[in-house]
DSSP file (Angstrom, degrees, kcal/mol; ACC not computed):
  #  RESIDUE AA STRUCTURE BP1 BP2  ACC     N-H-->O    O-->H-N    N-H-->O    O-->H-N    TCO  KAPPA ALPHA  PHI   PSI    X-CA   Y-CA   Z-CA
    1    1 A X              0   0    0      0, 0.0     2,-0.1     0, 0.0    41,-0.1   0.000 360.0 360.0 360.0 139.4  -56.5  -41.6 -125.9
    2    2 A X     >  -     0   0    0      1,-0.1     4,-2.2     4,-0.0     3,-0.4  -0.388 360.0-118.0 -69.6 147.7  -57.8  -38.6 -124.0
    3    3 A X  H  > S+     0   0    0      1,-0.2     4,-2.5     2,-0.2     5,-0.2   0.884 113.4  54.1 -54.2 -45.4  -57.4  -35.2 -125.5
    4    4 A X  H  > S+     0   0    0      1,-0.2     4,-2.3     2,-0.2    -1,-0.2   0.889 109.8  48.2 -58.6 -39.9  -55.2  -33.9 -122.6
    5    5 A X  H  > S+     0   0    0     -3,-0.4     4,-2.3     2,-0.2    -1,-0.2   0.893 109.8  52.2 -67.8 -39.9  -52.8  -36.9 -123.1
    6    6 A X  H  X S+     0   0    0     -4,-2.2     4,-2.6     2,-0.2    -2,-0.2   0.945 112.4  44.8 -61.3 -48.3  -52.7  -36.3 -126.9
    7    7 A X  H  X S+     0   0    0     -4,-2.5     4,-2.0     1,-0.2    -2,-0.2   0.914 111.3  53.3 -64.2 -42.8  -51.7  -32.7 -126.4
    8    8 A X  H  < S+     0   0    0     -4,-2.3     4,-0.3    -5,-0.2    -1,-0.2   0.917 113.2  43.3 -57.9 -43.8  -49.2  -33.4 -123.7
    9    9 A X  H >< S+     0   0    0     -4,-2.3     3,-1.4     1,-0.2     4,-0.3   0.875 110.2  55.5 -71.6 -37.2  -47.5  -36.0 -125.9
   10   10 A X  H >X S+     0   0    0     -4,-2.6     4,-2.6     1,-0.3     3,-2.2   0.844  95.6  67.3 -63.4 -32.5  -47.6  -33.7 -129.0
   11   11 A X  T 3< S+     0   0    0     -4,-2.0    -1,-0.3     1,-0.3    -2,-0.2   0.659  88.5  66.7 -64.6 -14.6  -45.8  -31.0 -127.1
   12   12 A X  T <4 S+     0   0    0     -3,-1.4    -1,-0.3    -4,-0.3    -2,-0.2   0.728 117.2  24.4 -72.2 -21.2  -42.8  -33.3 -127.1
   13   13 A X  T <4 S+     0   0    0     -3,-2.2     2,-0.3    -4,-0.3    -2,-0.2   0.702 125.1  34.0-114.3 -30.2  -42.6  -32.8 -130.8
   14   14 A X     <  -     0   0    0     -4,-2.6     2,-0.3     5,-0.0    -1,-0.2  -0.964  56.9-142.5-136.2 145.5  -44.3  -29.4 -131.6
   15   15 A X    >   -     0   0    0     -2,-0.3     3,-2.1    -3,-0.1     4,-0.4  -0.767  37.4-114.5 -93.5 152.0  -44.9  -26.0 -130.2
   16   16 A X  G >> S+     0   0    0     -2,-0.3     3,-2.0     1,-0.3     4,-1.0   0.831 113.8  66.0 -60.1 -31.9  -48.3  -24.6 -130.9
   17   17 A X  G 34 S+     0   0    0      1,-0.3    -1,-0.3     2,-0.2    44,-0.3   0.652  93.4  61.7 -67.1 -11.7  -46.9  -21.8 -133.1
   18   18 A X  G <4 S+     0   0    0     -3,-2.1    40,-2.0     1,-0.1    -1,-0.3   0.626 108.4  43.1 -81.0 -13.5  -45.8  -24.6 -135.5
   19   19 A X  T <4 S+     0   0    0     -3,-2.0    52,-2.5    -4,-0.4     2,-0.3   0.555 115.9  42.3-108.8 -12.3  -49.5  -25.5 -136.0
   20   20 A X  S  < S-     0   0    0     -4,-1.0    49,-0.1    50,-0.2    52,-0.1  -0.828  83.4-101.1-130.3 168.3  -51.1  -22.1 -136.2
   21   21 A X     >  -     0   0    0     50,-0.3     4,-2.4    -2,-0.3     5,-0.2  -0.320  41.6 -97.2 -84.7 172.9  -50.4  -18.8 -138.0
   22   22 A X  H  > S+     0   0    0      1,-0.2     4,-2.6     2,-0.2     5,-0.2   0.849 120.1  50.1 -62.6 -38.2  -49.0  -15.6 -136.3
   23   23 A X  H  > S+     0   0    0      2,-0.2     4,-2.0     1,-0.2    -1,-0.2   0.902 112.1  47.5 -70.2 -39.0  -52.3  -13.8 -135.7
   24   24 A X  H  >>S+     0   0    0      2,-0.2     4,-2.9     1,-0.2     5,-0.5   0.923 114.6  47.2 -64.7 -43.1  -53.8  -16.9 -134.1
   25   25 A X  H  X5S+     0   0    0     -4,-2.4     4,-2.0     3,-0.2    -2,-0.2   0.904 110.3  52.1 -65.6 -41.0  -50.7  -17.4 -131.9
   26   26 A X  H  <5S+     0   0    0     -4,-2.6    -1,-0.2    -5,-0.2    -2,-0.2   0.908 118.7  36.2 -62.5 -41.0  -50.6  -13.7 -130.9
   27   27 A X  H  <5S+     0   0    0     -4,-2.0    -2,-0.2    -5,-0.2    -1,-0.2   0.876 134.9  19.5 -80.1 -38.5  -54.2  -13.7 -129.8
   28   28 A X  H ><5S+     0   0    0     -4,-2.9     3,-2.1    -5,-0.2    -3,-0.2   0.643  77.7 177.3-112.4 -18.9  -54.5  -17.2 -128.3
   29   29 A X  G ><<S-     0   0    0     -4,-2.0     3,-2.0    -5,-0.5    -1,-0.2  -0.182  75.4  -2.9  51.1-134.7  -51.0  -18.4 -127.6
   30   30 A X  G >  S+     0   0    0      1,-0.3     3,-1.0     2,-0.1    -1,-0.3   0.693 127.1  70.6 -62.9 -19.8  -50.9  -21.8 -125.9
   31   31 A X  G X  S+     0   0    0     -3,-2.1     3,-1.8     1,-0.2    -1,-0.3   0.585  72.4  90.5 -73.5  -8.1  -54.7  -21.9 -125.8
   32   32 A X  G X   +     0   0    0     -3,-2.0     3,-1.7     1,-0.3    -1,-0.2   0.627  62.9  82.4 -67.4 -12.1  -54.7  -22.3 -129.6
   33   33 A X  G X  S+     0   0    0     -3,-1.0     3,-1.8     1,-0.3    -1,-0.3   0.824  77.5  73.5 -56.5 -28.7  -54.7  -26.1 -129.1
   34   34 A X  G <  S+     0   0    0     -3,-1.8    -1,-0.3     1,-0.3    -2,-0.2   0.687  83.1  66.7 -61.7 -19.4  -58.4  -25.8 -128.6
   35   35 A X  G <  S+     0   0    0     -3,-1.7     2,-0.3    -4,-0.1    -1,-0.3   0.606  88.2  79.3 -81.2 -10.5  -59.0  -25.1 -132.4
   36   36 A X  S <  S-     0   0    0     -3,-1.8    61,-0.2    -4,-0.2    60,-0.1  -0.755  82.4-117.5-100.5 143.3  -57.9  -28.6 -133.5
   37   37 A X     >  -     0   0    0     59,-2.7     4,-2.1    -2,-0.3     5,-0.2  -0.412  23.4-121.5 -69.8 153.5  -60.1  -31.7 -133.3
   38   38 A X  H  > S+     0   0    0      1,-0.2     4,-2.8     2,-0.2     5,-0.2   0.892 113.2  55.6 -62.4 -39.7  -58.8  -34.5 -131.1
   39   39 A X  H  > S+     0   0    0      2,-0.2     4,-2.7     1,-0.2    -1,-0.2   0.927 107.7  48.0 -59.2 -45.4  -58.8  -36.8 -134.1
   40   40 A X  H  > S+     0   0    0     56,-0.2     4,-2.2     1,-0.2    -1,-0.2   0.925 113.9  46.6 -63.1 -43.9  -56.5  -34.5 -136.1
   41   41 A X  H  X S+     0   0    0     -4,-2.1     4,-2.4     1,-0.2    -1,-0.2   0.911 113.6  48.2 -64.1 -42.3  -54.1  -34.1 -133.1
   42   42 A X  H  X S+     0   0    0     -4,-2.8     4,-2.8     2,-0.2    -2,-0.2   0.894 110.0  51.8 -67.1 -38.7  -54.0  -37.8 -132.4
   43   43 A X  H  X S+     0   0    0     -4,-2.7     4,-2.2    -5,-0.2    -1,-0.2   0.907 111.0  48.5 -62.7 -41.4  -53.4  -38.6 -136.1
   44   44 A X  H  X S+     0   0    0     -4,-2.2     4,-2.7    -5,-0.2    -2,-0.2   0.920 112.6  48.6 -63.4 -43.7  -50.5  -36.1 -136.2
   45   45 A X  H  X S+     0   0    0     -4,-2.4     4,-2.9     2,-0.2     5,-0.3   0.932 111.1  48.9 -62.4 -47.2  -49.1  -37.7 -133.0
   46   46 A X  H  X S+     0   0    0     -4,-2.8     4,-2.3     1,-0.2    -1,-0.2   0.913 114.6  46.1 -59.9 -43.1  -49.4  -41.2 -134.3
   47   47 A X  H  X S+     0   0    0     -4,-2.2     4,-2.5    -5,-0.2     5,-0.3   0.927 114.5  46.3 -66.7 -45.7  -47.7  -40.2 -137.5
   48   48 A X  H  X S+     0   0    0     -4,-2.7     4,-2.2     2,-0.2     5,-0.4   0.928 116.9  43.4 -64.9 -46.0  -44.9  -38.3 -135.8
   49   49 A X  H  < S+     0   0    0     -4,-2.9    -1,-0.2    -5,-0.2    -2,-0.2   0.918 115.9  48.8 -64.9 -42.8  -44.1  -41.0 -133.2
   50   50 A X  H  < S+     0   0    0     -4,-2.3    -2,-0.2    -5,-0.3    -1,-0.2   0.909 116.9  38.9 -66.9 -43.6  -44.3  -43.8 -135.8
   51   51 A X  H  < S-     0   0    0     -4,-2.5    -1,-0.2    -5,-0.2    -2,-0.2   0.853  90.2-158.5 -75.6 -34.9  -42.1  -42.2 -138.4
   52   52 A X     <  +     0   0    0     -4,-2.2     2,-0.3    -5,-0.3    -3,-0.1   0.872  49.6 110.1  58.9  43.0  -39.7  -40.8 -135.7
   53   53 A X  S    S-     0   0    0     -5,-0.4    -1,-0.2    53,-0.0    -2,-0.1  -0.962  78.3 -82.2-138.1 156.0  -38.2  -38.1 -137.8
   54   54 A X        -     0   0    0     -2,-0.3    50,-2.8    -3,-0.1     2,-0.3  -0.308  42.1-152.5 -61.5 140.4  -38.5  -34.3 -137.6
   55   55 A X  E     -A  103   0A   0     48,-0.2     2,-0.5   -42,-0.2    48,-0.2  -0.858   3.3-149.2-109.2 146.3  -41.6  -32.8 -139.2
   56   56 A X  E     +A  102   0A   0     46,-2.5    46,-1.8    -2,-0.3     3,-0.1  -0.979  32.7 147.3-115.2 120.1  -41.9  -29.3 -140.6
   57   57 A X        +     0   0    0     -2,-0.5     2,-0.3     1,-0.4   -38,-0.1   0.508  67.8   3.6-110.9 -98.8  -45.3  -27.7 -140.5
   58   58 A X        +     0   0    0    -40,-2.0    -1,-0.4     9,-0.1     9,-0.2  -0.727  53.3 176.2 -93.1 142.6  -45.3  -23.9 -140.0
   59   59 A X    > > +     0   0    0      7,-1.7     5,-2.6    -2,-0.3     3,-1.5   0.317  48.4 107.9-123.8   4.4  -42.0  -22.0 -139.9
   60   60 A X  G > 5S+     0   0    0      6,-2.1     3,-2.1     1,-0.3     7,-0.1   0.812  70.3  67.5 -55.9 -33.5  -43.1  -18.4 -139.6
   61   61 A X  G 3 5S+     0   0    0      1,-0.3    -1,-0.3   -44,-0.3    -2,-0.1   0.817 107.0  40.0 -59.5 -31.8  -42.0  -18.1 -136.0
   62   62 A X  G < 5S-     0   0    0     -3,-1.5    -1,-0.3     0, 0.0    -2,-0.2   0.174 131.4 -90.7-101.5  14.7  -38.4  -18.4 -137.1
   63   63 A X  T < 5S+     0   0    0     -3,-2.1    -3,-0.2     1,-0.2    -2,-0.1   0.590  82.0 143.2  87.6  10.5  -38.8  -16.2 -140.2
   64   64 A X      < -     0   0    0     -5,-2.6    -1,-0.2     2,-0.1    -6,-0.0  -0.173  60.3-112.8 -79.2 176.4  -39.7  -19.1 -142.5
   65   65 A X  S    S+     0   0    0     -6,-0.0     2,-0.5    -7,-0.0    -1,-0.1   0.600  84.7  91.9 -88.5 -13.1  -42.2  -19.0 -145.3
   66   66 A X        +     0   0    0      1,-0.1    -6,-2.1     2,-0.1    -7,-1.7  -0.734  28.7 133.3 -94.2 126.1  -44.8  -21.4 -144.0
   67   67 A X        +     0   0    0     -2,-0.5    -1,-0.1    -9,-0.2     3,-0.1   0.348  69.1  55.9-141.2  -2.2  -47.7  -20.1 -141.9
   68   68 A X  S    S+     0   0    0    -11,-0.1   -47,-0.1     1,-0.1   -10,-0.1   0.047  71.8  99.5-123.9  25.1  -50.8  -21.8 -143.4
   69   69 A X  S    S+     0   0    0    -51,-0.1    31,-3.1   -49,-0.1    -1,-0.1   0.494  91.7  26.0 -96.0  -3.5  -49.9  -25.5 -143.1
   70   70 A X  S    S+     0   0    0      1,-0.4   -50,-0.2    29,-0.2     2,-0.2   0.123 123.9   5.8-118.1-121.9  -52.0  -26.1 -139.9
   71   71 A X        -     0   0    0    -52,-2.5    -1,-0.4    25,-0.1     2,-0.4  -0.458  68.1-157.7 -66.3 135.1  -55.0  -24.1 -138.9
   72   72 A X        -     0   0    0     21,-1.7     2,-0.2    -2,-0.2    24,-0.1  -0.952   8.3-168.7-116.4 137.6  -56.1  -21.5 -141.5
   73   73 A X    >   -     0   0    0     -2,-0.4     3,-1.8     1,-0.0     6,-0.4  -0.688  40.2 -98.4-117.7 172.8  -58.2  -18.5 -140.6
   74   74 A X  T 3  S+     0   0    0      1,-0.3     9,-0.1    -2,-0.2    20,-0.0   0.637 119.5  61.8 -66.1 -13.4  -60.1  -15.9 -142.7
   75   75 A X  T 3  S+     0   0    0      4,-0.1    -1,-0.3     5,-0.0     2,-0.3   0.490  85.8  92.9 -91.0  -3.2  -57.2  -13.5 -142.3
   76   76 A X  S <> S-     0   0    0     -3,-1.8     4,-2.8     1,-0.1     3,-0.3  -0.662  84.3-116.4 -94.7 150.6  -54.7  -15.8 -144.1
   77   77 A X  H  > S+     0   0    0     -2,-0.3     4,-3.0     1,-0.2     5,-0.3   0.847 108.1  53.0 -54.8 -46.7  -54.1  -15.6 -147.9
   78   78 A X  H  > S+     0   0    0      1,-0.2     4,-1.5     2,-0.2    -1,-0.2   0.935 116.8  38.6 -59.4 -46.9  -55.4  -18.9 -149.0
   79   79 A X  H  > S+     0   0    0     -6,-0.4     4,-2.1    -3,-0.3    -1,-0.2   0.926 116.0  51.7 -69.6 -45.0  -58.8  -18.5 -147.3
   80   80 A X  H  X S+     0   0    0     -4,-2.8     4,-2.5    -7,-0.3    -2,-0.2   0.902 107.9  52.4 -59.7 -42.8  -59.1  -14.8 -148.1
   81   81 A X  H  X S+     0   0    0     -4,-3.0     4,-2.0    -5,-0.2    -1,-0.2   0.889 107.9  51.4 -62.5 -39.1  -58.4  -15.4 -151.9
   82   82 A X  H  <>S+     0   0    0     -4,-1.5     5,-2.8    -5,-0.3     4,-0.4   0.904 110.5  49.5 -63.8 -40.2  -61.2  -18.1 -152.0
   83   83 A X  H ><5S+     0   0    0     -4,-2.1     3,-1.2     3,-0.2    -2,-0.2   0.931 108.4  52.6 -62.5 -46.2  -63.6  -15.6 -150.4
   84   84 A X  H 3<5S+     0   0    0     -4,-2.5    -1,-0.2     1,-0.3    -2,-0.2   0.881 113.0  43.4 -60.0 -40.3  -62.6  -12.8 -152.9
   85   85 A X  T 3<5S-     0   0    0     -4,-2.0    -1,-0.3    -5,-0.2    -2,-0.2   0.465 114.4-117.2 -87.0   0.7  -63.3  -15.1 -155.9
   86   86 A X  T < 5 +     0   0    0     -3,-1.2     2,-0.5    -4,-0.4    -3,-0.2   0.784  61.4 150.8  74.0  27.6  -66.5  -16.4 -154.3
   87   87 A X      < -     0   0    0     -5,-2.8    -1,-0.2    -6,-0.2     2,-0.2  -0.799  50.9-117.6 -97.7 131.7  -65.3  -20.0 -154.0
   88   88 A X        -     0   0    0     -2,-0.5     2,-0.5     1,-0.1    -5,-0.0  -0.476  32.8-169.9 -63.5 129.8  -66.6  -22.3 -151.3
   89   89 A X        +     0   0    0     -2,-0.2    -1,-0.1     1,-0.1    -6,-0.0  -0.882  24.3 154.0-132.1 100.5  -63.6  -23.3 -149.1
   90   90 A X        +     0   0    0     -2,-0.5    -1,-0.1     3,-0.0    -2,-0.1  -0.243  21.8 161.6-119.0  42.0  -64.2  -26.0 -146.6
   91   91 A X    >>  -     0   0    0      1,-0.1     3,-1.0     3,-0.0     4,-0.8  -0.219  53.2-115.9 -59.1 150.6  -60.7  -27.4 -146.3
   92   92 A X  T 34>S+     0   0    0      1,-0.2     5,-3.2     2,-0.2     6,-0.8   0.739 112.9  70.0 -57.5 -22.9  -59.8  -29.4 -143.2
   93   93 A X  T >45S+     0   0    0      4,-0.2   -21,-1.7     1,-0.2     3,-0.7   0.876  99.0  44.6 -65.9 -37.8  -57.4  -26.6 -142.4
   94   94 A X  T <45S+     0   0    0     -3,-1.0    -1,-0.2     1,-0.2    -2,-0.2   0.665 113.3  52.8 -80.2 -14.9  -60.2  -24.2 -141.6
   95   95 A X  T 3<5S-     0   0    0     -4,-0.8    -1,-0.2    -3,-0.2    -2,-0.2   0.387 114.7-112.7 -98.1   1.5  -62.0  -26.9 -139.6
   96   96 A X  T < 5S+     0   0    0     -3,-0.7   -59,-2.7    -4,-0.4   -56,-0.2   0.800  91.6 106.8  71.4  28.6  -59.0  -27.8 -137.4
   97   97 A X      < +     0   0    0     -5,-3.2    47,-1.8   -61,-0.2     2,-0.3   0.320  63.7  64.4-118.1   4.5  -58.8  -31.2 -139.0
   98   98 A X  E     -C  143   0B   0     -6,-0.8     2,-0.3    45,-0.2    45,-0.2  -0.951  44.7-176.1-142.2 152.2  -55.7  -30.9 -141.3
   99   99 A X  E     -C  142   0B   0     43,-2.3    43,-2.8    -2,-0.3     2,-0.4  -0.995  11.9-155.1-140.2 141.8  -52.0  -30.5 -141.4
  100  100 A X  E     +C  141   0B   0    -31,-3.1     2,-0.3    -2,-0.3    41,-0.2  -0.955  32.9 156.9-109.4 138.0  -49.5  -30.1 -144.2
  101  101 A X  E     -C  140   0B   0     39,-2.5    39,-2.9    -2,-0.4     2,-0.4  -0.991  37.2-135.9-156.6 162.1  -46.0  -31.2 -143.4
  102  102 A X  E     -A   56   0A   0    -46,-1.8   -46,-2.5    -2,-0.3     2,-0.5  -0.917  20.7-142.6-115.8 148.5  -42.6  -32.4 -144.7
  103  103 A X  E >   -AB  55 106A   0      3,-0.5     3,-2.1    -2,-0.4   -48,-0.2  -0.957  26.7-110.7-114.6 127.6  -40.7  -35.2 -143.0
  104  104 A X  T 3  S+     0   0    0    -50,-2.8     3,-0.1    -2,-0.5   -50,-0.0  -0.331 100.3   5.1 -58.0 126.0  -36.9  -34.9 -142.8
  105  105 A X  T 3  S+     0   0    0      1,-0.2     2,-0.4    -2,-0.1    -1,-0.3   0.532 114.1  92.2  80.0   6.8  -35.3  -37.5 -145.1
  106  106 A X  B <   -B  103   0A   0     -3,-2.1    -3,-0.5     4,-0.0    -1,-0.2  -0.986  68.2-130.9-133.1 143.5  -38.5  -38.8 -146.6
  107  107 A X     >  -     0   0    0     -2,-0.4     4,-2.1     1,-0.1     5,-0.1  -0.490  31.5-112.4 -80.5 161.6  -40.5  -37.8 -149.7
  108  108 A X  H  > S+     0   0    0     30,-0.2     4,-2.7     1,-0.2     5,-0.2   0.856 119.8  57.4 -63.0 -34.1  -44.2  -37.2 -149.4
  109  109 A X  H  > S+     0   0    0      1,-0.2     4,-2.1     2,-0.2    -1,-0.2   0.915 107.3  47.7 -61.6 -42.3  -44.8  -40.3 -151.5
  110  110 A X  H  > S+     0   0    0      2,-0.2     4,-2.4     1,-0.2    -2,-0.2   0.882 111.1  51.1 -65.7 -38.5  -42.8  -42.3 -148.9
  111  111 A X  H  X S+     0   0    0     -4,-2.1     4,-2.5     2,-0.2    -2,-0.2   0.936 110.0  48.7 -65.3 -46.1  -44.8  -40.7 -146.0
  112  112 A X  H  X S+     0   0    0     -4,-2.7     4,-2.4     1,-0.2    -2,-0.2   0.900 111.4  50.7 -60.6 -39.7  -48.1  -41.6 -147.6
  113  113 A X  H  X S+     0   0    0     -4,-2.1     4,-2.7    -5,-0.2    -1,-0.2   0.913 109.1  51.3 -63.7 -42.0  -46.9  -45.1 -148.2
  114  114 A X  H  X S+     0   0    0     -4,-2.4     4,-2.0     2,-0.2    -2,-0.2   0.923 110.6  48.6 -60.4 -44.7  -45.9  -45.4 -144.5
  115  115 A X  H  < S+     0   0    0     -4,-2.5    -2,-0.2     2,-0.2    -1,-0.2   0.927 112.6  47.6 -63.3 -44.7  -49.3  -44.2 -143.4
  116  116 A X  H >< S+     0   0    0     -4,-2.4     3,-1.1     1,-0.2    -2,-0.2   0.915 112.8  48.9 -62.2 -42.7  -51.1  -46.7 -145.7
  117  117 A X  H 3< S+     0   0    0     -4,-2.7     3,-0.3     1,-0.2    -1,-0.2   0.836 118.4  40.5 -64.6 -32.7  -48.9  -49.5 -144.4
  118  118 A X  T >< S+     0   0    0     -4,-2.0     3,-2.4    -5,-0.2     4,-0.3   0.021  72.5 126.2-106.9  26.2  -49.5  -48.5 -140.8
  119  119 A X  G X   +     0   0    0     -3,-1.1     3,-1.4     1,-0.3    -1,-0.2   0.757  63.3  72.3 -57.7 -25.0  -53.2  -47.7 -141.0
  120  120 A X  G 3  S+     0   0    0     -3,-0.3    -1,-0.3     1,-0.2    -2,-0.1   0.698  87.6  64.2 -64.3 -17.6  -53.9  -50.2 -138.2
  121  121 A X  G <  S+     0   0    0     -3,-2.4     2,-0.5    -6,-0.2    -1,-0.2   0.701  89.0  80.7 -76.3 -20.2  -52.2  -47.6 -135.8
  122  122 A X    <   -     0   0    0     -3,-1.4     4,-0.1    -4,-0.3   -79,-0.0  -0.763  59.3-163.8 -96.0 125.8  -55.0  -45.0 -136.4
  123  123 A X  S    S+     0   0    0     -2,-0.5     2,-0.3   -84,-0.1    -1,-0.1   0.484  77.9  52.3 -82.2  -0.6  -58.3  -45.3 -134.6
  124  124 A X  S    S-     0   0    0    -85,-0.1     2,-0.2    28,-0.0    -2,-0.1  -0.818  95.6 -91.3-127.3 166.6  -59.8  -42.9 -137.1
  125  125 A X        -     0   0    0     -2,-0.3     2,-0.4    19,-0.1    28,-0.2  -0.546  40.5-152.9 -75.4 147.0  -60.1  -42.6 -140.9
  126  126 A X  E     -d  153   0B   0     26,-3.0    28,-2.8    25,-0.2     2,-0.4  -0.946   6.8-158.2-122.7 141.0  -57.3  -40.6 -142.6
  127  127 A X  E     -dE 154 143B   0     16,-2.8    16,-2.4    -2,-0.4     2,-0.4  -0.969  10.6-171.2-117.0 139.5  -57.4  -38.6 -145.8
  128  128 A X  E     -dE 155 142B   0     26,-2.8    28,-2.5    -2,-0.4     2,-0.2  -0.995  24.2-126.1-129.7 130.4  -54.3  -37.8 -147.7
  129  129 A X  E     +d  156   0B   0     12,-1.1    12,-0.4    -2,-0.4    28,-0.2  -0.547  35.4 170.9 -68.0 142.3  -53.8  -35.5 -150.7
  130  130 A X        +     0   0    0     26,-2.9     7,-2.8     1,-0.4     2,-0.3   0.738  48.6  18.9-119.4 -66.3  -52.1  -37.5 -153.4
  131  131 A X  E     -F  136   0C   0     25,-0.3    27,-2.8     5,-0.3     2,-0.5  -0.874  47.6-163.6-118.5 146.7  -51.9  -35.9 -156.9
  132  132 A X  E >  S-F  135   0C   0      3,-3.0     3,-1.5    -2,-0.3    25,-0.0  -0.979  87.3 -15.8-126.3 118.0  -52.2  -32.3 -158.1
  133  133 A X  T 3  S-     0   0    0     -2,-0.5    -1,-0.1     1,-0.3     3,-0.1   0.876 131.5 -52.5  53.7  40.2  -52.8  -32.1 -161.9
  134  134 A X  T 3  S+     0   0    0      1,-0.2     2,-0.4     0, 0.0    -1,-0.3   0.413 118.7 103.5  83.0  -0.8  -51.7  -35.7 -162.2
  135  135 A X  E <  S-F  132   0C   0     -3,-1.5    -3,-3.0     1,-0.0    -1,-0.2  -0.900  80.6 -97.1-116.8 144.5  -48.4  -35.3 -160.3
  136  136 A X  E     -F  131   0C   0     -2,-0.4    -5,-0.3    -5,-0.2     2,-0.2  -0.314  40.7-116.4 -58.4 133.1  -47.6  -36.4 -156.8
  137  137 A X        -     0   0    0     -7,-2.8    -1,-0.1     1,-0.1     4,-0.1  -0.520  18.2-139.6 -69.5 137.0  -47.9  -33.6 -154.3
  138  138 A X  S    S+     0   0    0     -2,-0.2     2,-0.3   -30,-0.1   -30,-0.2   0.378  81.2  52.3 -88.9   5.6  -44.5  -32.9 -152.7
  139  139 A X  S    S-     0   0    0    -32,-0.1     2,-0.6   -37,-0.1   -37,-0.2  -0.854  89.0-108.4-125.9 168.2  -45.7  -32.4 -149.2
  140  140 A X  E     -C  101   0B   0    -39,-2.9   -39,-2.5    -2,-0.3     2,-0.6  -0.884  25.9-168.8-100.9 124.0  -48.0  -34.5 -147.0
  141  141 A X  E     +C  100   0B   0     -2,-0.6   -12,-1.1   -12,-0.4     2,-0.4  -0.966  11.2 179.9-106.8 120.9  -51.5  -33.3 -146.4
  142  142 A X  E     +CE  99 128B   0    -43,-2.8   -43,-2.3    -2,-0.6     2,-0.3  -0.984   5.7 165.2-121.7 129.8  -53.2  -35.4 -143.7
  143  143 A X  E     -CE  98 127B   0    -16,-2.4   -16,-2.8    -2,-0.4   -45,-0.2  -0.955  35.8-143.4-140.5 166.1  -56.7  -34.7 -142.5
  144  144 A X        +     0   0    0    -47,-1.8     2,-0.3    -2,-0.3   -19,-0.1  -0.116  41.6 149.5-119.7  33.4  -59.4  -36.5 -140.5
  145  145 A X        -     0   0    0    -48,-0.2     2,-0.6   -18,-0.1    -2,-0.1  -0.562  43.8-135.2 -64.9 127.1  -62.5  -35.4 -142.4
  146  146 A X        +     0   0    0     -2,-0.3     2,-0.4     3,-0.0    -1,-0.1  -0.794  35.2 163.6-100.2 120.2  -64.8  -38.3 -141.9
  147  147 A X    >   -     0   0    0     -2,-0.6     3,-2.0     4,-0.1    -2,-0.0  -0.982  31.0-145.0-129.6 120.8  -66.8  -39.8 -144.7
  148  148 A X  T 3  S+     0   0    0     -2,-0.4    -1,-0.1     1,-0.3    -2,-0.0   0.741  96.6  58.0 -61.3 -25.2  -68.2  -43.3 -144.0
  149  149 A X  T 3  S+     0   0    0     -3,-0.0    -1,-0.3     2,-0.0     2,-0.1   0.617  88.0  95.6 -81.1 -10.8  -67.8  -44.5 -147.5
  150  150 A X  S <  S-     0   0    0     -3,-2.0     4,-0.1     1,-0.1   -23,-0.0  -0.485  79.5-115.5 -77.4 148.8  -64.1  -43.8 -147.5
  151  151 A X        -     0   0    0     -2,-0.1   -25,-0.2     2,-0.1     3,-0.2  -0.215  43.4 -87.6 -69.4 174.1  -61.6  -46.6 -146.7
  152  152 A X  S    S+     0   0    0      1,-0.2   -26,-3.0   -27,-0.1     2,-0.5   0.887 123.9  27.4 -52.9 -45.6  -59.4  -46.3 -143.6
  153  153 A X  E    S-d  126   0B   0    -28,-0.2     2,-0.5   -37,-0.1    -1,-0.2  -0.976  81.6-170.0-120.9 117.1  -56.8  -44.3 -145.6
  154  154 A X  E     -d  127   0B   0    -28,-2.8   -26,-2.8    -2,-0.5     2,-0.5  -0.924   8.5-157.0-113.5 121.8  -58.2  -42.4 -148.5
  155  155 A X  E     -d  128   0B   0     -2,-0.5     2,-0.3   -28,-0.2   -26,-0.2  -0.845  17.6-177.5 -96.4 129.3  -56.0  -40.8 -151.1
  156  156 A X  E     -d  129   0B   0    -28,-2.5   -26,-2.9    -2,-0.5     2,-0.3  -0.914  18.0-132.4-128.3 157.0  -57.7  -37.9 -153.0
  157  157 A X              0   0    0     -2,-0.3   -25,-0.2   -28,-0.2   -28,-0.0  -0.797 360.0 360.0-109.4 147.9  -56.5  -35.7 -155.8
  158  158 A X              0   0    0    -27,-2.8   -26,-0.2    -2,-0.3    -1,-0.1   0.357 360.0 360.0-120.0 360.0  -56.8  -31.9 -156.1
């Protein structure tokens, strides 16, 4: 699917401020779509259309607590903290390749299972965070970081 078509269809489900933080939105507004890879946007679209339930990504625009679940910049806490402690941070979020989200009425385990079951819908490889310290992560992290040795849907632990 062409990038313009992907963005047009995604706008039926998301406003750009749900995918970026407040400073990015203030500076770039609707132009902030440019920071995401086409693969990441298409993976989000396929997942949202396929599951057909509301997703929550960033909520800062309405006074909510989430502002770092889409694109992350050097001015946001997670990235800044990594810099301060001198830790290399190459998350898909800073590369425009990742989204964290919740799906209304579904657990993250159920969402990951849906994605694995429907991997044939995705023309790209998908990575999903799975466990943190041995326990299932309670949100869905989806990214399109490409490693040729990974299977179509790759679950990784943090």
